[in-house]
C-alpha positions in Angstrom: -11.9 133.2 122.1 -9.3 135.7 123.4 -9.7 135.3 127.4 -10.6 139.3 127.6 -13.5 138.4 125.1 -14.9 135.7 127.3 -18.3 136.3 128.7 -18.9 136.4 132.7 -22.0 135.7 134.6 -20.2 137.3 137.6 -20.4 140.6 135.8 -24.0 140.7 135.9 -26.0 142.8 138.3 -26.1 141.1 141.6 -29.5 141.9 143.3 -31.8 141.7 139.9 -31.7 139.3 137.1 -31.2 141.0 133.4 -32.4 138.2 131.4 -31.5 139.7 128.0 -27.9 140.1 128.8 -28.0 136.7 130.6 -29.4 134.9 127.6 -26.5 136.3 125.5 -23.9 134.9 127.9 -25.0 131.6 129.3 -25.2 129.7 126.0 -21.7 130.6 125.3 -20.5 129.6 128.9 -22.1 126.2 128.5 -21.2 125.7 124.8 -17.3 126.1 126.5 -18.0 123.6 129.2 -19.5 121.1 127.0 -16.2 121.4 125.1 -14.1 120.9 128.1 -16.3 117.8 129.0 -16.0 116.2 125.8 -12.5 116.5 125.6 -11.8 114.9 128.8 -14.0 111.8 127.5 -14.2 109.4 130.0 -12.1 111.3 132.6 -14.9 114.1 132.7 -16.5 114.5 136.2 -19.9 112.9 136.9 -18.8 109.7 134.8 -17.9 111.3 131.8 -19.1 111.1 128.6 -20.8 107.9 129.2 -23.0 109.1 131.9 -24.2 111.7 129.3 -25.2 108.9 127.0 -26.8 106.7 129.7 -28.8 110.2 130.6 -30.0 110.7 127.0 -31.0 107.0 126.5 -33.0 107.1 129.9 -35.0 110.3 128.7 -35.1 109.8 124.7 -38.7 110.0 125.1 -38.5 113.9 125.3 -34.9 114.7 125.0 -34.2 113.9 121.6 -37.2 115.9 119.9 -36.4 118.6 122.5 -32.6 118.7 121.6 -33.2 118.8 117.6 -35.8 121.4 118.2 -33.5 123.6 120.1 -30.8 122.9 117.4 -32.6 123.7 114.5 -34.0 126.9 116.0 -30.7 127.9 116.2 -29.7 127.0 112.9 -32.8 129.0 111.4 -31.7 132.2 113.2 -34.3 131.9 116.2 -37.0 131.8 114.0 -40.4 130.1 115.2 -40.9 126.6 113.8 -44.0 127.5 111.9 -41.5 129.6 109.7 -38.9 126.8 109.0 -38.7 125.1 105.6 -41.3 122.4 105.2 -38.5 119.7 105.4 -38.0 120.7 108.9 -41.3 122.4 109.8 -42.8 118.9 110.5 -41.5 116.4 113.1 -41.2 113.1 112.0 -39.7 110.0 113.7 -35.9 109.6 113.0 -35.4 113.4 112.4 -32.9 114.0 114.9 -30.6 111.3 113.1 -30.9 113.5 109.7 -29.9 117.1 111.2 -27.5 119.1 109.4 -24.1 118.5 111.0 -24.1 122.1 112.6 -27.4 121.4 114.0 -26.4 117.8 115.0 -23.5 119.4 117.1 -25.7 121.7 118.5 -28.4 119.0 119.7 -25.3 117.2 121.5 -24.7 120.2 123.2 -28.2 120.6 124.2 -28.5 117.1 125.5 -25.6 117.9 127.4 -27.0 121.0 129.1 -30.1 119.0 130.4 -27.7 116.3 131.8 -26.0 119.2 133.8 -29.4 120.5 134.9 -30.8 117.4 136.0 -27.6 116.4 137.9 -27.6 119.9 139.7 -31.5 119.8 140.4 -31.1 116.3 141.8 -28.3 117.5 144.0 -30.4 120.4 145.1 -33.7 118.1 146.0 -31.6 115.6 148.0 -30.0 118.7 150.0 -33.6 119.6 150.5 -34.9 116.1 151.3 -32.2 115.7 154.0 -33.5 118.6 155.9 -37.2 117.8 155.8 -37.8 120.4 153.0 -40.0 119.7 150.0 -40.1 121.3 146.9 -43.5 122.6 145.1 -43.3 122.7 141.6 -45.5 124.8 139.2 -46.9 123.3 136.0 -48.4 126.2 133.7 -51.8 124.9 132.0 -50.4 125.9 128.4 -47.1 125.7 126.7 -45.4 128.4 124.3 -46.9 128.2 120.8 -43.4 128.4 119.4 -41.9 125.1 121.6 -40.7 121.9 121.4 -44.1 120.4 122.5 -46.1 121.8 119.6 -43.5 121.1 117.3 -43.4 117.4 118.0 -46.9 116.8 119.3 -48.9 118.8 116.7 -52.1 116.6 117.3 -52.2 117.3 120.9 -52.9 121.0 120.0 -55.5 123.1 117.7 -53.0 123.8 115.0 -53.4 123.6 111.3 -50.7 121.7 109.1 -48.4 124.8 108.9 -48.7 125.4 112.6 -51.0 128.3 112.9 -53.8 128.6 115.4 -57.3 130.5 114.7 -57.6 131.1 118.0 -55.2 131.4 121.7 -55.3 131.4 125.2 -55.9 134.2 127.7 -58.2 135.4 130.4 -60.8 138.1 130.2 -60.6 141.3 131.9 -60.1 141.0 135.7 -58.6 142.4 138.8 -55.2 142.9 137.3 -56.3 144.3 133.8 -59.2 145.7 132.3 -58.2 144.6 128.9 -57.6 141.0 130.1 -54.5 139.1 129.8 -53.7 138.0 126.1 -51.4 135.1 126.5 -51.4 133.9 122.8 -50.7 130.0 123.7 -51.8 127.3 121.3 -55.2 125.6 122.8 -55.6 122.0 123.2 -57.8 119.5 121.2 -59.2 118.3 124.4 -61.0 115.4 122.3 -57.8 114.2 120.7 -56.5 114.1 124.2 -59.5 112.2 125.6 -59.1 109.5 122.9 -55.6 108.8 124.1 -56.5 108.9 127.9 -54.7 112.4 128.2 -51.3 110.5 127.7 -49.4 113.7 126.9 -50.5 115.3 130.0 -49.9 112.3 132.4 -46.3 112.1 130.8 -45.9 116.0 131.5 -47.0 115.5 135.4 -45.0 112.3 135.6 -42.0 114.3 134.7 -42.7 117.1 137.0 -43.1 114.8 140.1 -39.7 113.5 139.3 -38.2 116.8 140.0 -40.7 117.9 142.7 -42.6 116.7 145.7 -46.0 118.8 145.3 -47.2 120.3 141.9 -49.2 123.4 141.7 -51.6 123.3 138.5 -52.0 126.5 137.0 -55.1 128.3 135.8 -57.2 125.6 137.1 -60.5 126.9 136.1 -59.2 126.2 132.3 -60.0 122.3 133.1 -63.6 123.5 133.4 -63.8 126.6 131.1 -61.3 128.5 129.4 -61.1 131.8 127.5 -60.7 131.3 123.6 -59.4 134.5 122.1 -59.6 135.2 118.1 -55.9 134.9 116.6 -54.9 138.5 116.0 -56.9 139.9 118.7 -55.2 143.1 120.2 -55.9 142.0 123.5 -58.1 139.6 125.6 -61.5 141.5 125.8 -63.2 139.6 122.7 -63.3 136.2 123.5 -65.4 133.2 124.2 -65.7 130.8 126.9 -65.3 127.2 125.9 -65.8 123.9 127.7 -62.5 122.2 129.1 -62.3 118.4 129.6 -63.5 118.5 133.4 -63.4 115.8 135.7 -62.5 112.9 133.2 -59.0 114.7 133.0 -58.3 114.6 136.8 -59.8 110.8 136.9 -57.3 110.1 134.3 -54.5 111.6 136.2 -55.5 109.9 139.8 -55.5 106.4 137.9 -52.3 107.0 136.3 -50.3 108.8 139.1 -52.4 107.8 142.3 -49.4 109.3 144.8 -49.7 112.9 142.8 -49.9 115.7 145.4 -51.7 118.5 143.6 -52.7 121.9 144.3 -55.1 123.8 142.1 -54.5 127.3 141.1 -58.2 128.2 141.2 -57.9 132.2 141.4 -59.7 134.9 139.6 -63.3 135.2 139.2 -64.7 131.8 139.1 -68.0 129.9 138.9 -69.6 127.5 141.2 -68.8 124.9 138.6 -65.1 125.6 138.9 -65.5 125.2 142.6 -67.4 121.8 142.4 -64.8 120.5 139.9 -62.1 121.1 142.5 -64.0 119.4 145.2 -64.6 116.6 142.8 -61.0 116.1 142.2 -60.3 116.5 145.5 -57.8 119.1 145.4 -56.7 121.9 147.8 -57.2 125.3 146.2 -55.6 128.7 146.9 -56.4 131.4 149.1 -54.9 135.0 148.9 -54.9 137.3 152.1 -54.5 140.1 149.9 -57.9 139.4 148.0 -59.7 139.2 151.4 -61.3 142.8 151.1 -62.4 144.3 148.0 -61.6 141.7 145.8 -64.9 139.9 145.2 -68.3 140.0 147.1 -68.1 136.5 148.7 -64.9 137.5 150.7 -63.5 133.7 150.0 -60.2 135.1 150.9 -61.1 135.9 154.7 -59.5 133.2 156.8 -62.8 132.4 159.0 -64.2 131.5 155.7 -61.4 128.9 154.6 -61.9 125.3 154.1 -58.8 123.2 155.8 -58.4 121.9 152.2 -56.5 124.8 150.9 -53.3 126.4 150.8 -53.3 130.2 152.0 -50.5 132.7 150.5 -50.2 136.2 151.6 -49.7 137.0 148.0 -48.6 135.4 144.8 -46.0 136.4 142.0 -48.3 138.3 140.4 -49.4 140.4 143.6 -47.7 143.4 145.1 -45.6 142.5 148.1 -47.7 142.5 151.0 -46.1 145.6 152.5 -46.6 147.6 149.3 -50.5 146.6 149.0 -50.8 147.8 152.3 -48.9 151.1 151.8 -50.8 151.7 148.7 -54.5 151.1 150.0 -56.5 154.2 150.4 -57.5 154.8 154.0 -61.0 153.7 153.6 -59.8 150.3 152.3 -57.3 150.1 154.8 -59.6 150.4 157.9 -61.3 147.0 157.7 -58.1 145.4 156.6 -56.2 147.1 159.6 -59.2 146.0 161.9 -59.4 142.7 160.6 -55.7 141.6 160.9 -55.1 143.9 164.0 -52.8 146.5 162.0 -52.1 149.7 163.6 -49.9 151.0 160.6 -49.2 149.6 157.0 -45.4 149.4 157.6 -45.0 145.7 158.0 -46.3 142.2 156.1 -45.6 140.2 159.3 -49.3 140.7 161.1 -50.5 139.2 157.5 -47.9 136.3 157.7 -49.2 135.5 161.2 -52.6 135.5 160.1 -51.5 132.9 157.2 -49.9 130.8 160.0 -53.0 130.9 162.1 -55.2 130.0 159.6 -56.7 126.3 159.1 -55.3 126.0 155.5 -53.2 122.9 155.4 -50.3 124.7 154.2 -49.0 128.3 154.2 -46.8 130.0 151.7 -44.9 133.0 152.0 -43.1 134.7 149.2 -39.7 135.9 150.1 -40.2 139.7 149.6 -42.7 139.2 152.6 -40.5 137.3 154.7 -38.1 140.1 153.9 -40.8 142.9 154.5 -40.0 144.5 151.4 -41.8 147.5 149.6 -43.4 147.6 146.1 -40.0 148.1 144.5 -39.4 144.3 145.0 -42.6 143.3 143.2 -42.1 140.4 140.9 -44.6 140.7 138.1 -47.3 143.0 136.8 -49.8 140.9 134.8 -50.6 142.6 131.5 -47.2 144.2 131.2 -44.0 143.3 129.4 -41.5 145.6 131.2 -39.4 145.4 134.3 -40.8 141.8 135.5 -39.1 138.8 136.8 -36.0 140.8 137.9 -36.0 140.9 141.7 -34.1 138.1 143.4 -32.8 137.4 147.0 -29.1 137.3 147.8 -27.1 135.5 150.4 -27.0 138.5 152.7 -31.0 138.9 152.6 -31.1 135.2 154.1 -28.9 135.8 156.8 -30.6 138.9 157.9 -33.9 136.8 157.5 -32.4 134.0 159.7 -30.9 136.3 162.5 -34.2 138.5 162.8 -37.3 136.3 162.0 -36.1 132.5 162.4 -37.1 132.4 165.9 -40.5 133.9 165.0 -41.2 131.5 162.4 -40.3 128.4 164.5 -42.6 129.7 167.3 -45.6 130.0 164.5 -45.0 126.8 163.1 -45.5 124.9 166.7 -48.1 127.6 168.0 -50.1 127.0 165.2 -50.0 123.0 164.7 -47.7 123.1 161.6 -45.3 120.7 162.6 -46.8 117.8 160.3 -49.0 116.4 163.3 -51.6 114.0 161.7 -53.7 113.5 164.8 -57.6 114.0 164.0 -58.8 116.9 165.7 -62.5 117.2 165.3 -63.6 115.6 168.8 -62.0 116.2 172.2 -59.8 114.2 173.9 -58.0 114.3 177.5 -54.5 116.0 177.6 -51.5 113.6 177.4 -50.1 115.7 180.2 -52.7 117.0 182.6 -51.7 120.4 184.3 -50.2 119.9 187.8 -52.6 120.2 190.7 -52.5 123.5 192.5 -50.7 124.1 195.6 -53.9 124.9 197.6 -56.7 122.4 196.7 -59.7 123.8 195.1 -63.0 123.5 197.5 -65.1 120.9 195.9 -68.9 122.2 194.9 -71.3 121.1 197.9 -73.4 118.4 197.1 -77.3 119.0 196.8 -79.5 117.1 199.3 -80.6 114.1 197.8 -84.4 115.0 197.9 -83.6 118.5 196.0 -84.1 119.0 192.3 -81.2 119.9 190.1 
């Protein structure tokens, strides 16, 4: 490839991510990196090609089928696997060794790309650990219909022999959309999964915990009941509630992964049964301060109703930025918010951030857009829409500004509201470890009552 024609990642926009242009470029860049790496053999960085082979052997349980899926998808022009020729549409043991030469070469590249990712991620995690920072990962409840998971593990999903589904996942109309959200994901065959002891899910979570310290399970309510939408529906309004696996699923997870630290994403309009499942599974749920007023009649997102076994957010990736949310409230809706949080104007997210720190929730999570006090233009996602989402990103300059202007405040609140990791029990009174110094002028003691007096 002539030098002038080589793709450049640095030519992409700095303050936002253009995934379409990035997708066109990074595969070419990674392929070039692979060619250089292989040409150096044992002299390549990080242990050379032998290190890649060792990585591939260690992760063969998922990596071989993933690499074959990606290679075949490229080989067949990006079409979904359900439209591949029957010879390749159905995964079978040993299929990875039968790939056409061009696909086999692409599979080797895909294994190298995963090797790169894991090396970089492990370095990032080690860096965070040295500084006392833990990483929270996110595991979506569903996977894409066109994915290595559905191709390889057909029996886990409700699919026919040709890879078709009669119903797909989503949620009914809610706060974010009057048409609901039509996700289109394949639904699980929960009965088949239970017969295996939920082995596929256990391995999925085991891998997630190899990368992160805590895991947020998305759409927790779907484990109690999920919204089943007929395939081909134009939106999510025409659906039916179906029963999920319930507590049996979480008991299996607890037995297999006893050290697992999970957060239940229990947002939306949920039933008492969903709340009981979360309590029975002994998982902390999520509280969203932006939902404190006007979201539901129970006002469960107001801090004075929070249980300690919860995780508080000012907002999530689906919400407007907190500053943007405040600015967009009509006067009659802003008034109770302002009174509760002590706001004079809607110009800053920081009083809401302070309320999150001051709450009894065991963990407080603040989106970067709120820490940077940004307006609606920095919103990350608008559920139910397909344009302009997931493009905002922060910069090194943003971090420097945050450090200069707010780091001292954040550290002070961390101590002020006992978010330093102190494990002491606090449901009884105890004398202070360092009693206050005596006053310079002693306080006159109360006069004792005469012995015969009634007190």
